N, C-alpha and C positions, 0 to 999 in steps of 0.2 A: 503494500499499500504505501503512498505517496506521505501517509504521516505516520512517522516511524513510532514504533511501538515496545515497550519491555516489560518484563515479569520481574518480579520482585527474586533476588538470590535464594531467598532460603528454599525455593524448590525449582525442578527445571523451568526455565525462562524461556519465554518464546518472543523475537523480537519481530517486533515488526520490522751471443749470444750478440749480442750489439750486430747489428748488419756491417759494421764499419771495417775494412781492413786495417791493416796497421799504418799503412802509407796514408791514410785518410782519418787519422785517428783524430785530428782536430777537427775536422769538417763533421765526423762520425758525432763528437761529442754535442756538436752546436744543435746539431738535429735531434740528436736524443733527449737533450733537455727543455725543447720546445715542450715536451709532454710532461708536465709535474709532477702527475701521478703512476708515471710510466717506470717497472721495474726492471733492469736487463736480467735480474734474477730469476724472473718468472718465464725468461724462455727457456726452452730444452735445447740444451747444450749438446745431445747427443743427435740433434736435426743437422745433416750438412746442407749446405747451398747447391744446388744444380748449375755448372757451367754453362749450358745451355738448352734453353726450354723452348727454341724456337719450333722444334718438331712436336710439342704439346698438341693435343686435340682435344675437341670434346667429347666427352667418355659416352659411349653407345648406351642406351638406357635398356637396350634388349639383348646385352652380353653380361652387362655389370649387375643388372637387377635380379633379387633373388626371387623364387618362384614361392610366392605367399599366400598363392591359393590353398595350398594344401595347409596350413593354419586357420586360414578361415574356414573350409568346409569342418575341420575337427572343432572350431568351437562356433559353428553358425549358431547352434540353439542354446549358446552359453552367453551368458554376459560378460565373458573374458574377451569377446569379440572386437568390445571398444579398445580394450588394450592392443590388438594386432591392427586395427585402423590407426591407432597413435602411432606405432610402429612403421607404417607405410608413411604416414605424413613424414616422420623424422627420415626416412630412407629417403625418400623421394625430394625432399628441402636439401638436404647434404649433397645429392646427385647435383643439383641445380647451381648448387653454391660453388661445386667442382667446376660447371663448366663456364660460370662467371668468372672463377679465379683464373684457369685456364686461357680462358678470351683474354683475362688481364696481364696471365704472361705473355700472350700472344705479341698485346700489343707494347709489350716492353721489349719485347726480343731485338728489336731495331737499335737498342741501346747497346754500346759497344761494351764488354765485358771487361776490360781492362784499359781505360783512355789512358792517352797521355797525361801523367799528372803534372802540375804546374804548381809548382811551391810558392810561387810570387803572388800573397792576395790581391795585390792590385792587376795583376793581368789576368787573375781568375775573374775579377769583376768586370775587365774588359775583353773577354774571350769572346762572349756573342756578337759583341759589335764590331769585333774584327773581321768576319765572315758576314755583315750584313749584308755587302754588296758581292760576296763571293758565291760562286755556282757551284764550286768544291767543298760543300760544307759538310762537315761530321754526320755521321749517321745519329749520332747522339741528339744532334738540334733537330732532328726530323721526329723526334718522337712526338707523339699524338698525347699531349700531358692533360687536354681537359676531357678528351674519353678514357683516358686512364683514370681521373679523376671521378667522372660519372660511374666508370664499373666497379670503383671501389666504394664508392657509396651504395650502389647497389647490392653488393656483397656485404657493407655493414648493416645496412638495414634487415635481410634476410636473415643472416647470422644471428642479431640479437632476438629475432622472433623467434626462431629456430631454441636456441639459448634458455627463453623464459619458460617455452615449453616442456622442453626436454629437464629443467628444475623439477617442473612441475610433476611431470612422470617419474622422474626419478624417487623425488620426495616421497610420493604416494606409495610407491613398492616398499620403501625403506619401512616408512611407518605403519602400513596396512598390511601389504599381501604375505612380506614376510613374517612379521608377528602374527596374523593369524593362522599359516602354514605349520610354525615351527609350532603353537600352541595346538593345535589339531593334530600334527604329528606326535606330540607328546601324549595328547590325550590316549589317541590308539595304543601307544607302547605299554602304558599305565595299564589299559583294558586287556592288552592282548597278554601281558603279563601275568596279570591278576586270573585271566582264563588260564592261563598256564599254570598257574598253581591249583586249579580249583579241580582237577582230574582231566585224563586223557582225553575224554569227549569233548570239554569244552576248549579245549587246547588244538584241538583238530579243526575246530569250524573258526576260531579266531588264532590268526597268526601270531605268532611273539614278535617276528622280524616284518615291520612294516612298511619300510623303506624309511624309518626316521632318522638312519644314520645320512639322508641326503641333507637335513636341514643343515649340515655343517657345510655347504657350498654358500648361505648365507653368507658368509665373510667374503668368499670370492666374488657374488654379484656387487656388496656395498663397495669392496676394494674397484672393480668395475665402473660404479659409479664416483668415485673422488677421482678416479684417474682419468676420467672423461671430462670431469669438472675442471679439472687443472689443465686440460689440454683448451677446453674453451675459455678459459682465463687466459690463456697463451697466445691463441688467436687474437682476443680481444685487445692483449696488450701490443699486438703486431699490426692490429688495424690502426691503432691509435698512432703507432710509431709511423705508418704509411701516410696516414694523414697529414701528421706532424713532417714529414718529409717533402709531401704536395706543397705543405705552405713553405715551407724552407725556400724550396727550388723557385715559388714564384718571387719570394725575396732577393734570393741570389743566384739566379738562373746560369747556372754552369756545370758542363758534363762531369763532373765529379760527382755532383749530387744527384744527377738522372743514374750513374753508377749505382749510389747508395739504394735510390729507389729502387733498379731492377732487384739489388741483392736483396731487400727487403720483400718486394712480391715473390721473387722465387723462396724465400724461405715462408710465405704466407700457403704457398700452393704445398710445398710439403707439409706443413702443419695440418692443412685441410686435407691431402691425403689421408695423413694417418690418422686424422679423428673420422674420418669416415669409415675406414676399414676397421677399426677398433670398435666403432659402433654397431658397424652392419653384424660383426662378430657377436657384439655382446648381445643384441634384440635377436641375431638367431638362434643364440644360446636357449635365451629366456622362452622362447617359443617352443623347441624341443624339448626344453628340461623342466624349466620352473613353472609354465603354465601348464603343462601334462599332469606335473605333481599336484599344483591346484585343484585342477579337475576330477584328480583321482581321487582326493583325502577328503572335497569339502562337498555338498550336496548344490544342487544348483539354487536353492534358498539362500544357499550359505555363503555362494558367491555372486548372488544379486545382492545382497545384502554388504556384502563387502563392497561391491563394485559401489553401489550405492552410496557407501562411507567415504569413498574416494571421490565421486562426483561434488558432493555435499560441500566438500571445504573449495572448490572452485568456483571462483568469481565470474561475475559477466565479464569481465574486461579477461581472465583466463578464456574462458570459453571461446570467447571472441578472436583471440589468438589462435586458439589450435584451428576452429572454423577456417580463419585465414589462411590458416598453415596448408587447409585440406585444400583448399582454392587453388592455391598456387602451386600444389605437390602432386595432388591424384588427379586422375583421368576422370572424365565425367561420371561414369558408372559406379565408380568407386566411389567418389564422393556422394552420391544419390545413396548408394549402402550404407555410409556412415551414417547420413541423418538420421535414416530410417532406421539404424538401431541404437542410433541415441532416443530416437523419439521411444522405442520401445521400452528402453531403458529407464527412461525417465518418467512412464506412466504413472498417471495419477497425480500427476505435477503439472504446472502451467509451462513446463518448459517448451512445446510445441507452441503456444503462443508467442512465448519470447522469440522462437526461430523466427517466424513468420513476421514479427511485427519489427525485429530487427533486420531483417532481410536476408536471413540465414536458411531459409527453407531451401528444398532442392532447386527450384525454379528460379530464383532469386541468384544462388551461387553458380546456376550455369550461367545466367545473363552477366554477370559480373567477371566471368573466366572469359568468357566473346569479348566483351568489352575488352579485357587486357588484353588479348589476343590481337583484336582489331587494331590497337593501339599502339601494340609491338613495342612495348615496355617491357623487357626482359627483365627478370629480378627485382621490378617495383613490387613493395607490398605495401598493402593499406596499413596506416594508422589506427589506433582505435577510434580517435577525434575523428578520422574520416568515414569509419564505419558510423560513428554516433552522426555525424553531418550528413551522410549518404542516406538516410533515412527520410532528412527531409525534403527530399528533391521529388516525392511524389506527393507532396503538398498540393493542394489547389485552394482556388479563392475563397473557399467555404460558400456560404449562402448567395447566391448573387442576385436575390431581391430584394429590391427595395424596403426599407422597411417606415411605413407611413404611419405611425401612432402604434402600430401592431405588426406582425407578423404572421403568416399562415404557414405551419410545418406541419409535415406527414411525420406523425408519432405514433409508434402501436397501432399502425394503420387504420387510423383515427385523425381528421382534422380536428386540431385542438389550438386556438385563438389563444395566442400570449400576447396579454397586453404589458405595454411598458410602464415604468411608476405614475401610479394615479396623480400623484404630488409633483409629477414634473413630466409634462407631454411635449417639451418641445425638443424637436429630434436635430440635429447637427451630425455634419460628416467629420470624419479626421481631420488632420491636417494632412497628412499623406496616407497614401492605399500602396501598397506593392500586394503585387501576386506573384508566385510561381510558373515560368514559363521557360520550358525547353530546358529545366535547370538552373535554372537564374532568375533572381528576384529583379521585377520590372514594376515601375513606377508609371501609375495610370491614372492616379489622381495626387492634386498638389493645390489643398484648398487657397493658396497664394494666388494661383490663375483663374479659380473656381471654372475648372474646366477638365474634362476627361482626357489623358494622354496617349488612351489606348484606342486602335484602330478596331477593334472587336466593339461593334455598337451594341452587342448584348450583354455587354457589362456594366452594371450599375452599381455605383457606389452606395455602400450601406451607410445608415443613419444609425445616431445612439442617442440617447439621452444625456442630457449636460452632465447629470450624476454621474453617470457610467464614464463619460471621458475625465471627470476632473479626478484627476490622483488622488490617491490614498496614502496614508502616512501615519505611522506608530511609532511609539518612544522604544527604542532599542537600550537595554539596559546595558550589555555588553559597549557599546559606542557611548553611550551615554549622550543620546540626541536623538532627532526625530529622523526617520529614515524611510524611503517608499515602501509600501506595503502593506499589512494587515497585522492583527493580534495573531495571526496564526503562522505567518510568513512575511520574511523581509524581501522585498521583489523590487524590482521597477518595471514591472510589465503588471498588465491584465489580461486574463484569458476568455477569448469569445467563445460563448458556448456553442456547441458545435450543432443543438438541434434549436435553441431561440435566436441565434445572434446577440445574446446580451454579452455586455462586457462584466467579468466579476475579478475584484482582485484574485481569490482560490476560490476551490471547489466548496470546502468549509463557510466561505462568504456565501456562496448558492445557498447552501444547507440550512444557513440563519434564515434566506429570503424566503426561502421555499417553506420552511416552517411558522412563517408568519402571515399576515393577509393583506400584504401588498398589492394581490395581482385580482383583478375582478373576475378572470374566467379560469378556475380551476388554479391548481399548483403546476409549476415548471418542472419537467422531468430533471433525473439528478444528472448532475453534470458530468459527463463520463472524460476526465482526463487525458484519458490514452486515446480519445475521438480529437482531442482538442487541435485545431488545422490552423489557427490564427491568433493571435496575440498584440495587442496595444502596450507601446513603449509608453510610459507615464511621465517620460522627460521630454519626448518630443511630442508626441501623441500620433504618429505612424502606427497604423495597423499594417500588420505582415504575418506572413508566414513563420511560425513555429521555431524559433532558433536559439541560440545559446546568446547572441548577442544582437543590437538594432543594426538593420541594414541600412537606415537612412547616413547620408555621408556627413549629412548638418547637423545630426542629434549631438547633444551638447555630452554625451557618453563617450563620444570620440573612441567608439568601438569597442569600449568594455562591455564587459557581460552585463545580463541583467541580474544574475546573484552566482556568487562562489559555485553552488553545485547546480547543475543543470542534466535531467535526465530524458534522452530524446523521445524514449517511451514511453512514461509516465507523465511529461510534460511537467515535472516537477522543478520548481525555480526557489531556493533557500539561499539568503546571504547572510546566513547567521554563521560567524565563525566557529562559534564554541560548540555547534551541533556537527556530529559526522553523521553521513548517510551514504549506503549503499544501495545499490539495485539488485536485487537476487533474480538470477534467470529462472529458477524454478517457482517461485512464488509470484515472478513478472511482475513485482512490484519494486517499491523504493522504501526501505528499514530503515531503522533508527541503528546506528552501531557503523563497525570502523570496516567491517565486511566480511566474507565468508574464507574461513580459514584463520583470521586474526580473532575476532572476537566471537564470531556466530557459525554454527554449520547447520545445514540442511538436511534433514531428517526426511528421505523420500516417504518414509512410510505415513508419518503423520504430514507430511507435506508443509513444514514450519519450520521456521529457522530459529535454531534451538542456542543457547548460552552455549558457550564451548567449556565451560567449568562444569557445567550440567550436561553435556550430551551424552556420556557414557552411562550417569546412571539416570537419566531419564526413562519415563514408561511410555512405550511407543502407541500410540491411538491413532487409527488410519484417518487422516483428515480430520485432525482435532481442532482444528480453528475454521471448517467449511461451516459447522453448524450456529447455531446462535447460544447467548450466554443464559445459563438457565437460570439466570434470576432477573435480568431486565428483557430477555427475549429477545436484544438487538444482534444482529450480525457482529462477528467477532472478525472475520480475515481482514475485512477494510476499514475495521474499529480505530478511531484515535486514541482511544483510552488506553491506557496501559493495563496488560494484564497479570494475573495470578494464576500460578498450576498449582496442583494438588499433586499429593504424592501417591495418588492413583493415576496419575497423568491426565485428567481432566481441568477445562481452563476456563476461568472468567474473569469479568471487569474486575479489576485491584478494588474499585469503590463498592461493587456488589459483593466481591469477597470480605470487606470490611464490615457494611452492614448486616452479611450472613453473618460471620463469626460472633458479630457483638447479641445475636440474639440466642446462642447457643449457651447452655448451662455445663455446669461442673468439668470445667475445661475439657469439656469432647465438641467433637466437632464432625458433621457425617457430610459426605460428598452427594451433592442434591439431584446427582444423577444414577451413581453407581449404589448409591447409600454408604460404600465404605465407612466405618467408624475410626476415628484417628483418636489417640489419646492425649493429643497436644492441641493447639491452637494454631500451630504452624501450617496444619493440614498437610 
């Protein structure tokens, strides 16, 4: 929900090395010191630099790709297939990085391996000028530095995406899979030993040796993760050194610096090849040894619970990165299969809705890949901010009918008339009106000119009551002054109701109006924040598509954001610096907290975000927040009130619980749903 909530901590809570040669030590030190945080000790000293990389070509996926169809068939009916899909994403992404690095090596192959070294610094600075009008320039001066720089940036963006996904994957294995497998095997071993001592009949049915010695390999997998993490850090160090080398060359363009760039690129190629080989061997070992062992010793329900625990710690940002990696690395059919399996594994939650609203359904992912192929920008990776803003490209102008005292809207298959404020029937246009056209905001109305600038005669400019256009303020205690917004949220924009076309500072303000009697013809519908398409900037009065900041170049905000926190799915704006909010992809709502895996985890069975300190001890109740509060009978899933969980697992509003507990006698309280009695007032 866009209104975060928490439970009391007494019970389970629900939230809402150096590339320089000896002759170039001086230049090498200058380049290496550009990166303040770069340590040469992080480089792998055993790696050698190839003298000639001009013969390197792109890796042929048809000859190097592992046959992953067999593991997929093996785990087709098991939740572990999600791990196989993630392995394929990592494999494909690493091969693409190898291709990009090989292109980088090919670009740098024109640089002379050992150019004539010039000891005079002044001659070094004048070296390029000496060949300004000379047709016999050294080949080093023909190096396309701009192309190499672009390739390096593409490699770095893809590399950091892979690194973050790998960390989430390896961390989940170390935290969940291995401990669960070890516990299960040891349990079977104890039961097998107990059966062995009970007689020959029992010992013949339950083997004493059930493969428990295999858990000793856990150390090997953890060592692989540590080694691969070290390799990622080494590549990251070398990428930063390469970036510093480019900047150094732009400041001091001489062939000796180019030679160092080539050496750094060659080292990067060696490191990438080494990591790709090690990672593929590790992933293959997991698929042929570790995961079959999990499938052997654990039931499908236990595996589904295990995978659910892993997914419950992955934030919306991390899920976006994984899906982004799938778009960049997997063919269309495998992406569709991956999304299908994700929906199946996250059944009972709102994850599928999050996929659709976030543009991650199979159709959108195919369209995204087609756009990337058409643009022919190999290696370009979408950032999370681009993912969030891309969902705004489908926004339309909203209601196109002119409001004259009231509007007629189709609601619940009926013609419902919504009247403006009875006390203020004067209707006015916004100062400016922008609509989304061909993926860009277009100005179609400017009040200073009092005319429509659009060639589309069917578009009519909406009108609002003066009270709707007037900015609202409230006192912010943290800032000690009046700021834009309302008592519920600090923000400098208003939401336009998707059904009535009216403006409200937030959906809770709309709820307050709904509960009043200010409207002549019935009640207005609930403001669906996820259906909001237009907002009004309270600083300049411009009506525009929903987004993180004002599109009006003349706005006094000067490109500033409407609020510190913005969710493009919930259209939630909040500028409270002391409030932490995150979007849960499984609730598909914004909750109060630092995020999944930080202070909350999502329980797939409860379909609720649980305090991370209470997660292991909470009692699972399917869809625990989907019902109504047993005391006030109001919906809990989107409630703005804090919750209180009881030891039996049932939940109610905190205020309702306090009132209910006050009526209990003798220090005992019973759950109003299951009637379970507790001996203390803590529930």
